[in-house]
Each structure stands twice: as structure tokens, then as C-alpha cells.
N, C-alpha and C positions, 0 to 999 in steps of 0.2 A: 909697424907690426913685425913680429918675429916668425920664423919658420915653425916654431912650436904651436903658434895659433892655427896653422893649417891643419893640424891633427884634429882640431875641434870643429872645423868648418865643413859645411855641406852646401851644395848648390841649393838655393831656395826653390828652384824649379824642377830639377831632375833628381835631386837628393844624392848625387854622387860626390865624391871627394874633389877638392880643389887642389890644383898643382900650379907651381910657378912656371911660367913660360920663359924659356931662355932666349930672350930677344933683346933688342937695343933699348927697350924701355926699362929694363931692370937696373936699379941702383941700390946699393947697400952701404950703410954707414954704421960702424961700431956694432955690428950684429943685428941692426934694424934694417928691414926692407922699407926704403923710403918711396920707391916707385917701382912699377912693374905691371905685369898682366897675370891674372889668374885664369886658368882654363879648367873646364869640367867636360862632361860628355855632351853638353848642349850649348854652352855659352862661353864667352870670355868677358872678364871684368877687369877694370883698371884698379891699381893701387896708386892713390894720389896723396902726397904728403903723409905717407905711412898708413892711410886709411883705405881698406878695401871697400870698393863701391859696388855692392852686389845688387845692382838695379839694371834692368834691361830697357833702356829708352834711348832716344836719339842723342840727347846731350851727353849721357854716359859713354856711348859708343864714340862720339866725336872727341871726348876727352881722352879716351883710350888711344885713338889714332893720333891725336896730338902728342901724347906721350911717346908713342912709337916713332914719331918724327923728331924726337929729341927736344921738344918744346915743353919742358916740365912746368915752368912758371905760367905759361899760357893755359895749360891743362888745369892747373890749380885755380887761376883766375876765372876760368870758365865755370868750374863747379861751384865757386863761391858767388857766382852771379855778378862778377865785376866787369866782365866783358873784355876789358883791356887793362894791362898793367902799366900803360903809359901815363895814366893819371897819377899825379904826385902822391896823393893820399893813399891810393891803392898800392903803389910801389913801396911806400914806407911801411904799410901794414904787412906786406909779404916778405919784406927784407928779413933775412935770418937774424940780423943784429938789431932789429927794430926796438925802439923804446916805447912803442905804442902800448897803451894799456887796454884792459878789457872794456872799459867804458867807451874808449875811442873806437875800438873794433866794432862794438855794438852800434855805435852811431853811424858807422859806414855800412855795415852789413844788414842792420835791422833798425833803420831810423824811424821807428814807430812805437806803438804801445807795447808790443812784445819785447822789444829791446829794453825798454824801461822796466818791464816786469822782470826780465832776467837780471838786470843790474841790482835790483832790490830783493832778489829771491831769498837770500840767506835769513831774512827776518820776517817774511810774510807769514800771516797766521794760519795758512794752509801748510806751509813747509815745516813750521815748528813742531807740530805733533808727529809728522811723518819722520823727521829726523830723529826725534826722541824714540819713536817706535823701533827704528832700525838700530840705533845705538844700544837700546835695551836688549833687543834680540841677539845682537852680535857679541854680547858678552859671553855667550856659549861658544865653545870651540867649533869652528868650521874649517874645512879644507877645500881647496879647489876654487876656481874663479866664481865670482858673483856676477849676476846679470842685471844691469839697469836698462830696461827696455823703454824706448821713447825717452831717452835721458836728457834731451835738450842740450844745453851748453854745459852740463856736467855737475850741477850743484849737488844732486843726490848721489851721483857717482863719487864725488869727493867724500861725502859722508861714509858711504860704504867702504871706500878704500882706506879711510883713516880710523874707522871705528873698531876694526878687528885688532886684537893684540898681535904684534909683529912676531911671526914665527917663521923659522927657516923653511923654505919650500912652499909657503903659502902663495898661491897665484893671485893675481890682482883682479880688479873689477873690469868687466867688459861693458862698455856703454854702446847702445845702438840707437840710431835715429834715422828718419827718412831724409832729413835735411843736412846736406854735407856741411854747410857753413856753421851749423850749430856744433857739429862734432869737431870741426877744425878749431873753433874757439875753445872747446873743452880740452883738446889735446895741447893747445898752445898757451892757454891762460888759466882755466879753472883747475885742471889737474894735469900739468905738463907731463907728457909722455904716457898718458893713460892709453889703454887699448880701446879703439873705437872702430865700429863697423857701420857703414852706411847701407841700410836696407829698409824695406817697408814692413811694418807690422800687419799690413793687409795681406801679405804673402806668408807662406810657411817660413819659419825662422831658420836661419842658415847655420844650424848647429846639430851636432850629434845628439842622440837622446840621452836622458838621465844624466845630465852633465853638471848642473848647477845646484849647490845647496840652498841658495836663495835667488829667487827671481822677483824683481819688483817693477811695477809699472805705475807711476804716479801721474795723475791728472789727465793723461791722454786717452785712456780707454773709452770714455764717452764719445770721443771724436773718431774712433775707429769704426768703419762701416761693417767689416767682416768680424764682428765680435766673437761669433761662435768659433771661427777658425783661430783667432788670436788666443782665445781661452784654451782651446785644445792644444795649441802649440806651446803655450806656457806650461801646461800640464805635462807635455811630452818631454820638454828639455829640463825640467826640474827633477832632482833625484827623488826616488820613492819616499825617502825620509825627509825631503826638503820642505821649503816653505815658500808659498806665493804671497806676496804682499801688494795690494792695490790700494794705496792711500788716496783719499779725496776723490771718490766717485760721485759725480753729480747725480742727484736723485730726481727722476722724472716726475715725482709727486711733489717736489719742492720748488722753490724759486732760486735760480742761480743766475749770476752774470756770466755771459758767454758759456752757456751750458752744453753746447754741442748737440749730440743725439743721445741723451741719457736713457737709462732703463730704470725700472722700479727696483727696490731692494730685493724683492723675491726673484725677479728676473736675473739680476746679477748673481744671486746665490745659485740659481738653477744652472747657469752656465758652467759653474765650477763644481757641480754636484759630486763628481767622482773624486774630488780632492778634499772632501770634508770641510767645506768653507764655513766660516763664522763671520758675522757682521758686527760692526762697531760704530757707535755714534762719533762723528768727528768733533762735535761739540763737547761730549764727555771726555774724549781723548785730550783735547786742548785744556779743559778744566783740570784734569788730573796732572798734566805736565806743569801747569802754572801754579797750582795750589798745593800739590803733594810731591812733585818731582818724581813721578812714577808713571808707568803705562800699565793700565789694568786690563789685561787680556782675559780676565775672568768675567768682565762686564759685557757679556755677549748679548746682542739685541736681536729680537725677532723682527721681521719686516713690519709687522703691525706696530711694534714699539718705536721703530724709526719713523713711521708715519710720513709726514711731509718735511722732515729735516732736510736742509738743503743738500747735505753731502754725507757720505759714510765711507768707512774703510772696510775692505774685505781681506781677511787672512785665511789661507787654506793650507792645512798641513795634516798629515796622518799621525803626527807626533803630538800627543795630548799635553806634553810637558810645556809647550809654549803658552798654554791658556791659563795664565796665572798673573799675579801682580809682579811687575818687573821694575826694579829701581832703575833710574836713568843715571848712568855714570856722569860724574861732573866733567864739564868740558872746559877746564881752565888751562889745560896745556895748549901751547901755540904750535900748530903744525905749519902755518904759513907766516903771516905777519899781522899784527894787531892794527886794525883800522877803525876809525869812527864810522858807524853805520851811515851809508850814503843818503839815508833819509834825513840826516841832520845837516843844517847849515852851522858853520863854526865862526864865531866872532871872538878873537883873542884880544884881551885888553888887560894891562896891568898884571901880567903873569897868570891870568885866569882864562879858561875857555868857556864861552857861553854857547850852549847848544840849543837850537830851535828846530823842532820837528817840522818838516816841510815835505808834503806829498808832491810827486811829480805832476799830478793832474787830478782833477775832480773825479774822473773815472777810476783812477787808482785808489783814491781814498774811499770811494763808494764800495769797492770790492775788497780792499784789504785794510780798511780803517780799524778793524778789531785789533791791530797791532798796538793800539793805544793801551791795551790791557797791560802791556809790559814795557812799552816805550813811552817815557814821559814826554809831555809837550815841550818842556824846557828844563834845563838843569845847568848848574855851574860846577866846573871842575878845576881844582887848583893845580893845573898842569897845562903845558902847551901841547895841545893835541894836533897841531899842524906838523910837528916833527915826528920822527920815528917814536913809537910808543913802546914802553917796556912795562911789564907788570910792577916792577919795583917803584917806578915813578908815581904810581897811583896808590900805593900803600894798601890800606884796608878797603878801599873802594873798588879795587880791581875785580874781585869776585862778583860784587853787585853789578858792575857795569857789563861784565861778560854774561852773567845769567839773564840780565834784562835785554841783552843784545844791542845795547848802546854801543858797545865795542864788539866787533866781529873778528873772528879768526879767518882772514881772507887769504886767498893765494896772492903771491907777489904780483905787482902790476895789475891790481884789480881796478883801482880808481886813480 
């Protein structure tokens, strides 16, 4: 983190500004604060691996005291849930010059269905319309940082950060999550160097008011118990002319896998009543993306029209110019490196690559099998896709493979 970030932060509990404590825990490298302690009028919080941890619990306090004792690696291992860094795999993961990739990091930190979900996130059928929505909206000029609330390991953060035209002085995206390990993966692998803050969306958000032109919260809102507080906090930190985007809200009237504690469409709308919310069908959004390469924000749905659809998207803004048909900018530029979608197995023979769609589990297929709408079960490509991939090597097929997400623009060391 940088000292500039401190100007934006407020204690989530007392609301006062946060200041760096000048003690032995403070370390800085090339203008970045890599570790230290933040203090306000009620609490002290650690900064570990450049991530402020604005949570008041026993583990966070223990990590802060471990930092102050000069044991920075132990504090990091503690917050990652590794316990000890003496284990060879853990040490290799934490080493600054590690060659570990994101897949291996997930296997160590989240060896379960959630880790598999994150690995395949870039092409799942809930992520596709959300990414398209934000890329379409971000064609309009915005200044100031964007907020990805409950951002997980940073997939949507990466979209927000790369979707805006590069302009001098434009601040980057801030990602927030309750789970430190997810943010560490985001800053280390998904979007290296991104700004991350560890805090709970069940508490007041640790930001000054009227700060962000766009605040997005994807997937997690149904799992938040204090929904009323979270909704009011999102409305507080967004600018008066800004936009709130909540893609993929589970509908209490529909059937969902892992639904959390969802609300009805009318209840979601009522929570954001002061922000002029509109509701959209996730099914329609995906159809429009795949069939027409656009996002139709004029296709507003009433709660009755949504009925028992499994999920919906809520957009709230006092700027009526958002609610129109928006073209999706083509995503053929490479911001990271081209990789074959990890849902495919590759068999290379006689100069050709044979790809076979393979789901990591029956549960994953049951929840995300709609990706077959754009990912073919099998295909043959006249190129060796095991080696570094360049657009030129694929010729006229490049655009097709990118648009179908057979090839993804992934961060380096993804798989």
C-alpha cells in the first residue's frame, strides 16, 4: 500500500482517520509500505504483505504483535492459515522469487471446490455477463479509484483495472475481502501490485464518503447477513453521480446451487431505494452478450417479470444515461498472456492440438455447465498450444478462440 491510500481510509469502527505508527514493524520498499501498524482513536491494525488488515480479532492482533517482534514471514503465514513456514511447500509459496503459479497456490490455500471455482472463474457463465457489463460501462470516462467489494482472488478486479482507457492520473481499483488469503493471491498472481484491503462487509466500510465512481459487489451479497448495513455503506461511499453494480444476485424465489441467504427481487430493490435501482435478468444479459455482443441496460425488469429466475443483476445510479444499449468493446488485446482455458485437456499430435472440455467435478458441471453455450466440447487447432501462444500463430482463428473463451487473457503464472 501507499501513503496516498491512507487519505481514503477510515476506521470501520470509530470512523476516524488512520495513521502509520512509527515502530519496528514498519518497512517500506520503492514507495510501498510492505508492513507496519495503522492506528486510529480506538484500534491498531497490521499491514501484512502490503495489505492493511482492518479486522479486530485475536488472530489479527497476534499477527500485529508478531510483526512488531520482527517476524514478518510468520505474521504472513499466520494470516494465510499456513501455521508454520517450515513446510517446504509453504516456504516455496512465500518466497519472493517463487515460481509457484496461481493453480498451485490455490491447491495449498484452498484445496476444495472454492479453489477450483476460482481457477476456472474467467470463463464461467455467471462471470461472462458481469465482465461484459463492466467493460461496457467503463467505456465512459471515469476518474478516481474503483471499488471491488468482496472481490475474492481478484478476477473482477482485473477486469475493472484493465477496462478503463489509460489516462494520466487515473487511480487504480481497490479490492476488498474478508479473507486475507484471497487478497494475497490477488496481489501476487491475479493482478500483481493491486491495492487490497482486508475487512468485513458486515461492518461499516473503511472509506471516506462519496469516494468511488463505481462500486461493484458480485456474488457475495446473498451471503452477507447485515445486508441493510452493507447496502447503505455502498450508497455512502459511491459518488452522488456514481454507479452501484451487483451482478448475479441469487433470487429467493428461484432455485440456486449454494444460494446463501437470498432475498426476493423486490427486497433487493427496496434495500437500494435511495439510489434509484433497476433490476435485470441474468439470463437476458447472457443471451445479449453471446448473441448480440452488447449489454442492454434499457431492458429493465420488474420483480414480477423476474419471477422465479435463479438470479438477477441490480444496477443503481442517479445518472439515467447508463440505461441504454451498450456495445461490448472487443477483448482481443492481450494484457497478460494467452493461455488455453484450464477447462480443456490438450493432446498434441502431428503439429496439431486436440482440445477436450473437461469439468473438474460433477458439481462444477451442474452449476456452470451453461459454459457449453460458448465453449465447444472438442476442437482441433493447427498450432502447438503447449508453448507460448501468440495471436499471429493462430491466424484468422485467433478472434474466434478469444471470443469463445477457449483462449483466455490470463495473468502470468496463472496455470
